[in-house]
N, C-alpha and C positions, 0 to 999 in steps of 0.2 A: 504493499500498502502507500502511497505516495504522504510524506506527510506534510499533506494541503494545507497551507500558509497564504497560500492567493489561488482566488478561482474566478476567471472571469470568461461570459457568457457575451460574444458579440453576435450581432444581425446584419445582414447583408442583402442589402437586395439590390438587382442588377435587371437594366433595360436593355433593350436591343438585340446588337447583335452580341452583347456579352451572356447572354444568357446560355448558350450551348457551350459558352468555356467556363461557364461556371459549374456546368452540369456534372463536364468533367473532369473536373477538378475535382471535385468529390468523388466522385468516383475513382479515380486514379491519384487517389491524394498520397497514398503510401510512398508513389514514387517520387511525389515532390518533396517530403521530408527527408532531410540531408544531415549528416552529423555537424553539421551547423546549428539543427534545432534543439533548445535546451530539452534537456530532460523531463518529461514529466509526461501527464494522458492528455496528448489533444486528438478531438474528435470534430471534423465536419461533417455538417448533417444535415439534410433538405427539413425545408416547414411544408407542411399541409397548403392547401389554398384555403383561400378568405384569413382568417384569425391561426390557420394552421393546424384546424381539430378536424381532419379531414384526412381518408386515406388517396385522394387525388390530390397530386404534389403540386405544389408553384416553384415552376422548375428558375423562377426567377427569385428564389429566395433559400437564405442558408442561415445556419447554424455554425458558429464557432466553439466549441468548449476546449479551456484548458486549464489543468489543474497542475501548480508547481509547487516543487517545496522551497524554491528559492525566490523572493517577491523579485526579486533582479531578470529572473528569466523572463518575465513580459517584455521587458524594454529589448531582452537580447529576440526575442521572438519575432516580435515586427522590424527587424533590422534581415529577418532574413528571405528568401529569394519565397518561400512559400506564405509567408504571412504576407507577403506584398505581392504575390499573384495573386491572392483572394481577396487582398483589399483595396488595390489599386483603380480595377476596372470595375470596383461598386457605384451604384447612385445613391447611397443611401447606408449610415451606419448609425448602430447602436450600440456599447461598450458598457455593460454594468461588472465592475471588481466589485468583490463577497467576498464575506468569510464564511465558513460554514458552523453553523449555532449548534443544531440538532439535527437526528433523519434516524432512518433505519433502514435498512436492505440491501440489496445490492446490483453494479451493473454492470451486467458482462462477467460474473461471478465475483466480482472484486466490489469489497467496501472502498469507495472510490474517496470518501472525503474523511479527514479527522476534524473533530468536530472541538476547537476551543473556543470560539466567538462569542461573544457575550447580545445577547438578545434585548433592546430596555421594549418592554411592553408596548405604548407608545410610541415607538419609532417605526418607520416603513420596513419592512422586509420583502425577501425573495422565497418562493415558494417554488422550490423544482419537485415534479414527481414521474418517475419515468415505469411503465409497462412493458413489459413482454409477452404476447398474449399467445395463448396456446393456441396452435393451428383450428381446432376441433371447437373453439368455444370464439373465434374472433367473429361471426356473425352477433351473437348475442353483444359481446363487447360490443361493436361498430352502431349498434342498435340505441344505444345508451347515451352516447356521444354527442349529438345533435340538441337534447334535450338539458346537457349538462354546459353545450356552447351558449346556448341561449341562457341559461339564470348566468353564468360570468359574464356575457356581454351585459347584463340588466344590473351585475351587483355593484351597488355604492362602495367605492372602498377600494377598487380593484382599475388604477388607472392604464394597465400594461399586460396585456399577456399573449400567448404565441406559443403553437403548438409543433413539436420535432420530431426526426429519429435517422435512425439508421435504416428501418423499411417501414415503409409504406403501408401496410398492410399489418406488418406483426412486432412492432413498436410502435409508440407513441409517447413522446415526454411532455411535458406540459411547465409554462416558464412563465409565473405571475408577479406582478407585485402590487402588494399591500400596504395602505395606508396604514394601520397597525395591526397587530393580532387579533385583537377582538372581531374584529370585520371578516380578516380570516378564518378563524375558527366558527363564527356564523355560518359562512358557506360550507365549508369543509364538514360539519358535522351535526347542526341541524338538520333536521326530515325535509330536505332537499333532495334533485335529482343528484345530486352529486353523494350524498351521504348512502343513498339507495343503493346506486352503483354499486357503492363502497361494498357493502353491504353483499348483494348481490354477487360480487366478486370473487369474495371469499367462500358462499354458501356452495358455489355452484364451481370453482375452479376456472375460472378463465384466465388469469397470469399464470403464468412459469414462471416471474420474476417479476418484479418489483422494488420500488425504491419514491421518500418520500426524505425529502430534506428542507430545511429551512435555513435560510441564510441573514446575514445581517449586510447592509448595504453598508459599504465603503466611498463610492463613487459614480455616479450616473454621469457618459459622455456621449455626442455623437448627433445627430440629425432631432435633436428634441423637439424644433419648431415646428414638426410633422407629426407630433403627437403631442396633446395641447395639456392633457389631462397630466401626463406623466412630465410634463415640463412645469407645470405649475407647481408635484410635489419638490421636484428638486428644488424648484425656488423656495422653497416654502421653510 
């Protein structure tokens, strides 16, 4: 396990003729990561269409997740050929620098994060969930998603959310920003579509692997003008 003193999620959007190149970079990313790339967990993944909660991919939107033991590795990564290829061609960028606070579960069989951060209940936070869906339960899982998507879109206190994954049908990670812990808990644990789906997934064995993580927010930067609610949170 990487002792994760720094976790960064970046979201890139591409347009026009840059889209095919972005898709190919995701598929062949291991050939772009060379010995100059810092040691850590680095994953470039595709986003679903709309807000990402879809089996239909958005070929113009991608998430770059990295987990580093050394905080200086982020600056080193941004100087590499791999990162420049991902970032320079994009039309839009958002970057979230985070500290893991609490969580459970694994990603690809690995306990990816070291939970050493502190979260103040009245401060904004990020929640990451990641599910690997059992192939025989994929239909039931995806049937539950549209209602959760509508609930999340209409929920106060969540200024940004997006879904992404390595495989458009069998994996889904969700990334959501919350104004405070109470609003997140109301969404997650009260009798809501999200709560009902979580109960069904446990009872019916929808998932072969799952992860739930809370992060304290260290910094948000990028094209915030395109996301007024997120910009307002950063400015507050």
